[in-house]
C-alpha positions as CSV (number, residue, x, y, z in Angstrom):
1,M,139.7,108.9,71.2
2,K,142.0,106.4,72.3
3,T,143.2,102.7,70.4
4,I,143.7,100.3,72.9
5,A,145.0,96.6,71.2
6,V,143.7,94.2,72.7
7,V,145.7,90.9,72.9
8,G,143.7,87.3,73.5
9,A,140.0,89.4,72.3
10,T,138.8,87.0,70.8
11,G,139.1,85.0,74.3
12,A,136.2,84.1,77.2
13,M,138.2,87.9,79.1
14,G,139.6,89.6,76.0
15,R,136.2,90.0,74.5
16,S,134.8,91.3,78.3
17,I,137.4,93.4,77.3
18,V,136.6,94.7,74.3
19,Q,132.8,95.3,75.3
20,S,133.5,97.4,78.4
21,L,136.1,100.0,76.7
22,I,133.3,100.1,74.0
23,D,130.6,100.6,76.7
24,H,132.6,102.8,78.3
25,P,130.8,106.0,79.7
26,S,133.6,108.4,77.8
27,N,133.0,106.5,74.5
28,G,136.4,106.9,74.3
29,F,138.1,104.1,73.1
30,R,138.6,102.3,69.8
31,V,139.9,99.0,69.6
32,R,142.2,97.2,67.6
33,A,141.2,93.4,68.5
34,L,143.9,91.3,68.0
35,T,143.2,87.6,66.3
36,R,145.6,85.2,64.5
37,N,142.2,84.8,62.3
38,P,140.6,88.0,61.7
39,M,138.5,86.8,59.2
40,G,137.3,83.8,62.2
41,K,133.8,83.8,63.3
42,R,134.6,85.3,66.7
43,A,136.7,88.0,65.1
44,K,133.4,89.0,62.9
45,E,131.5,88.9,66.2
46,L,133.9,91.5,67.4
47,E,133.4,93.9,64.5
48,N,129.6,93.7,64.8
49,Y,129.3,95.1,68.0
50,S,130.4,97.7,67.1
51,D,132.6,100.2,64.3
52,R,135.0,101.2,66.8
53,I,136.1,97.8,66.9
54,V,138.8,96.4,64.4
55,A,140.1,92.7,63.9
56,V,143.8,92.6,63.5
57,Q,146.0,89.7,62.7
58,A,148.7,89.1,65.3
59,D,150.5,86.1,66.9
60,T,151.8,86.5,71.1
61,S,154.5,83.8,69.3
62,D,155.3,86.3,66.5
63,Q,156.7,89.7,68.3
64,K,157.1,91.2,64.4
65,S,153.3,91.2,64.1
66,L,152.8,92.3,67.2
67,E,155.2,95.6,66.5
68,E,153.0,95.9,63.2
69,A,149.4,95.5,65.6
70,F,151.0,98.0,68.3
71,R,152.1,100.8,65.9
72,G,150.2,103.9,66.8
73,V,148.0,102.7,69.8
74,D,147.9,104.4,73.0
75,G,147.4,101.4,75.6
76,V,147.8,97.4,75.1
77,F,145.5,95.2,77.2
78,C,147.2,91.4,77.3
79,N,146.2,88.5,78.5
80,T,148.2,85.0,77.4
81,D,146.5,81.6,77.4
82,Y,148.5,79.1,79.4
83,W,146.5,76.5,77.8
84,T,146.9,77.3,74.2
85,A,150.9,78.3,75.2
86,G,151.0,74.5,76.4
87,S,153.8,75.4,79.1
88,H,154.6,77.7,81.6
89,V,157.6,78.8,79.9
90,Q,156.1,79.5,76.5
91,E,153.3,81.5,78.4
92,V,156.5,83.3,79.9
93,V,158.0,83.7,76.3
94,Q,154.9,85.1,74.6
95,S,154.1,87.4,77.5
96,I,157.6,88.8,77.4
97,N,156.9,89.2,73.2
98,V,154.1,91.5,74.3
99,A,156.3,93.5,76.5
100,T,159.0,94.0,74.0
101,A,156.9,95.2,70.8
102,C,155.1,97.6,73.3
103,L,158.8,98.8,74.4
104,K,159.8,99.2,70.7
105,E,156.9,100.8,69.5
106,S,156.8,103.2,72.2
107,V,153.6,102.0,74.6
108,E,153.9,103.0,77.9
109,H,150.8,101.6,79.1
110,L,150.3,98.0,79.0
111,V,147.3,96.6,81.2
112,Y,148.9,92.9,82.4
113,S,146.0,90.3,83.0
114,S,147.7,88.4,86.0
115,L,147.0,86.0,88.9
116,E,148.9,85.2,92.2
117,Y,151.9,84.0,92.4
118,V,151.6,80.8,94.2
119,S,155.5,79.4,94.5
120,A,156.6,82.5,96.4
121,I,153.5,82.8,98.6
122,T,154.3,79.4,99.7
123,K,157.7,79.2,99.5
124,S,157.7,77.1,96.5
125,T,155.4,74.7,98.7
126,L,152.8,74.4,96.3
127,A,153.1,75.0,92.0
128,V,150.0,76.3,90.3
129,P,151.8,76.4,86.7
130,Y,148.9,78.6,85.4
131,F,148.5,81.2,88.2
132,D,152.1,81.3,88.3
133,S,153.3,81.9,84.5
134,K,151.3,85.3,84.7
135,A,152.8,85.9,88.0
136,E,156.1,85.7,86.9
137,S,155.7,87.4,83.4
138,A,154.7,90.4,85.4
139,E,157.7,90.6,87.3
140,Y,159.4,90.6,83.8
141,I,156.9,93.2,82.2
142,Q,157.2,96.2,85.0
143,A,161.2,95.5,84.4
144,I,160.5,96.1,80.9
145,L,158.0,98.7,81.4
146,P,157.6,100.0,84.3
147,K,154.7,101.9,83.8
148,A,152.7,99.0,82.8
149,T,149.8,97.9,85.1
150,I,149.3,94.6,86.9
151,L,145.6,93.2,86.7
152,V,146.0,90.6,89.5
153,T,142.7,88.9,89.0
154,A,141.1,85.4,90.1
155,P,139.1,82.6,89.4
156,Y,136.4,82.9,87.5
157,Y,132.3,82.9,88.4
158,E,132.0,81.4,84.8
159,N,133.9,78.1,85.8
160,F,130.9,77.2,87.3
161,M,129.2,77.3,83.4
162,G,131.4,74.4,82.1
163,Y,134.8,73.0,84.0
164,A,132.8,73.8,87.4
165,L,129.6,72.8,86.7
166,P,127.6,71.7,89.1
167,E,125.8,67.9,89.2
168,K,122.3,67.9,88.4
169,R,120.3,64.8,90.1
170,E,116.9,64.2,91.9
171,G,116.3,65.7,94.9
172,S,115.5,63.4,97.9
173,E,112.3,64.7,98.1
174,G,111.7,64.6,94.4
175,G,112.4,67.4,91.4
176,V,115.9,68.6,90.4
177,E,118.7,69.8,92.5
178,F,122.1,70.9,92.2
179,V,125.5,69.3,93.8
180,F,128.1,71.7,94.0
181,R,131.3,69.7,94.4
182,D,135.0,70.9,95.7
183,P,137.5,70.6,98.4
184,M,137.1,74.0,99.5
185,A,135.6,73.2,102.5
186,D,134.1,76.4,104.7
187,K,137.4,78.8,103.1
188,P,136.5,81.7,101.0
189,Y,136.7,80.9,97.6
190,T,137.6,84.7,95.9
191,M,136.4,84.7,92.8
192,V,135.7,87.5,89.6
193,A,133.0,88.0,86.8
194,L,134.4,88.1,83.2
195,D,132.4,91.5,83.1
196,D,133.8,93.0,86.2
197,I,137.8,92.6,84.8
198,G,136.2,94.5,81.9
199,R,135.3,97.3,84.0
200,F,138.4,97.5,85.6
201,T,140.6,97.1,82.5
202,A,138.6,99.9,81.3
203,Y,139.4,101.9,84.7
204,A,142.9,101.2,83.8
205,F,142.8,102.8,80.7
206,S,140.7,105.9,81.8
207,E,142.8,106.6,84.9
208,F,146.3,105.5,83.3
209,E,147.8,108.8,85.2
210,S,146.8,107.2,88.8
211,V,147.5,103.2,88.4
212,K,151.0,103.5,85.6
213,G,153.4,101.0,87.8
214,K,150.6,99.7,89.9
215,K,149.5,96.2,90.7
216,L,146.0,96.3,91.0
217,F,144.3,93.3,92.8
218,V,141.1,92.5,91.8
219,A,137.9,90.2,92.4
220,S,134.3,90.2,92.7
221,G,133.2,88.4,95.6
222,S,134.5,86.1,98.4
223,P,131.7,83.5,99.2
224,T,132.1,80.3,100.9
225,M,130.9,77.2,98.8
226,M,127.8,76.5,101.2
227,E,127.3,80.4,100.6
228,I,127.4,79.7,96.7
229,A,124.6,77.1,96.8
230,E,122.3,79.2,98.9
231,T,122.2,81.8,96.8
232,F,121.8,79.6,93.6
233,S,119.2,78.5,95.4
234,S,117.5,81.9,96.7
235,V,117.9,83.4,93.4
236,T,116.8,80.7,90.8
237,G,114.5,79.1,92.9
238,I,116.0,75.5,92.4
239,K,117.5,73.7,95.1
240,A,121.0,73.4,95.7
241,V,123.2,72.0,98.2
242,Y,127.5,72.0,98.8
243,E,128.7,68.7,98.8
244,P,132.6,68.4,100.3
245,M,135.6,66.6,98.7
246,S,139.1,65.8,100.1
247,L,141.8,67.0,97.6
248,K,142.9,63.6,97.4
249,E,139.6,62.9,96.4
250,F,139.3,65.9,93.9
251,R,143.0,64.9,92.8
252,E,141.8,61.3,91.4
253,K,138.9,63.1,89.9
254,S,140.6,65.9,88.0
255,R,143.4,63.3,86.5
256,A,140.8,61.9,84.5
257,T,139.4,65.3,83.2
258,V,142.6,67.5,82.9
259,N,144.5,67.1,79.6
260,D,148.3,66.1,79.9
261,I,150.0,69.7,79.1
262,P,153.7,70.2,79.3
263,D,154.8,71.6,82.7
264,S,151.7,70.5,84.4
265,P,152.2,68.3,87.5
266,D,150.5,64.9,86.0
267,G,147.3,67.0,86.3
268,E,147.5,67.8,90.3
269,F,147.5,71.7,89.5
270,V,143.7,72.1,89.6
271,G,144.5,70.4,93.1
272,N,146.8,73.1,94.4
273,M,145.1,75.5,93.0
274,F,142.5,74.5,95.5
275,E,144.4,74.2,98.0
276,F,146.2,77.0,97.8
277,I,142.8,79.1,98.0
278,R,142.2,77.2,101.1
279,D,145.0,77.3,102.9
280,Y,146.4,80.6,102.1
281,G,143.3,82.7,100.4
282,I,143.5,85.2,98.0
283,D,142.9,88.8,99.6
284,R,141.2,91.6,98.4
285,D,140.2,94.9,99.6
286,Y,136.6,95.5,98.6
287,E,136.8,99.0,99.8
288,F,139.1,99.6,97.3
289,I,137.5,97.1,94.4
290,K,134.1,99.4,94.9
291,S,135.9,102.6,94.4
292,I,137.2,101.8,91.2
293,N,134.0,99.9,90.2
294,P,130.8,100.3,91.6
295,E,129.4,98.3,90.0
296,V,131.1,94.9,91.2
297,M,129.2,91.8,91.4
298,D,128.9,89.3,94.1
299,F,127.9,85.9,93.5
300,E,124.1,86.9,93.4
301,K,124.5,90.1,91.1
302,W,126.4,87.7,89.3
303,L,123.1,85.3,88.8
304,R,120.7,87.9,88.2
305,H,123.1,89.5,85.3
306,T,124.0,86.3,83.6
307,G,120.5,84.4,84.2
308,W,122.1,81.1,84.8
309,K,120.2,78.5,86.3
310,G,122.8,75.4,86.0
311,E,122.8,75.0,82.6
312,P,126.1,74.3,80.7
313,V,127.7,77.2,78.7
314,G,130.4,77.8,76.6
315,V,131.9,80.6,78.0
316,Q,133.5,81.7,74.8
317,N,130.5,82.6,73.9
318,Y,129.9,84.5,76.4
319,F,130.0,87.7,75.1
320,V,127.5,86.9,72.0
321,T,124.9,85.6,74.1
322,Q,125.2,88.3,76.8
323,T,124.7,91.6,74.1
324,G,123.1,89.8,71.5
325,K,125.1,91.0,68.8
């Protein structure tokens, strides 16, 4: 049975990774759930899910703690958190710490969660620090660990449960309706379900020989926002509409809601993300994606799977609410 260390195990993505490894049909994984506080509530919730999960103390800013946590494992999954790191540079440093600790402990198979390299793709006309820091880290990681697998993901469907929560208002014909608003216009918005990221990761660890040294570009679907609203109405029975915003309008609104994080271009980075996705696109090969994850969820499947009906949901609590553990 392989032992996988999961960096960021108590975060929204990390919890899905842990669950997918434990639930993999092979039953072939144990998990070391790395956390700064192994006695905390989220860590204990993970341990309660399975006797094959052990919470272990480690910090991505402390390479020695990572080396101790990686000792004797067969693989490492890493998703660093830009928002906690506080800057582009610090997230890169933390990612390199993980890769270096893997190298020192002879862990060949690191699966690193990344995103599109916006600055490189747009020739520096746009910057999205929380995309670029992961993409830049991926380049360093593959230089340090040539057999590492880079999982290039996308924005979460689960963002609709919180940051991109639709507005609830009274409909023109009475009753309630939800309004989705962003600057995507009629362009495809490539997204991914957290549970799908978990399945992609479990695939990467179970099929090491076929994915080592590769970048896997994954997602769950690329609907337009109009399709998002129509699907929401169809599945939930609650009317929803899409009202597009201009990038200027979105950026003005974003400045009032996004914290001032070092290395971020004055609160413009979320607007830059939408401008990138709208004008450049996040292209994915869904035939390939379905070959490695036949259960991949388009937006309709995700709605039915989660039962979400427009209410705010703490994504950090997603693992607990979905599993009932």
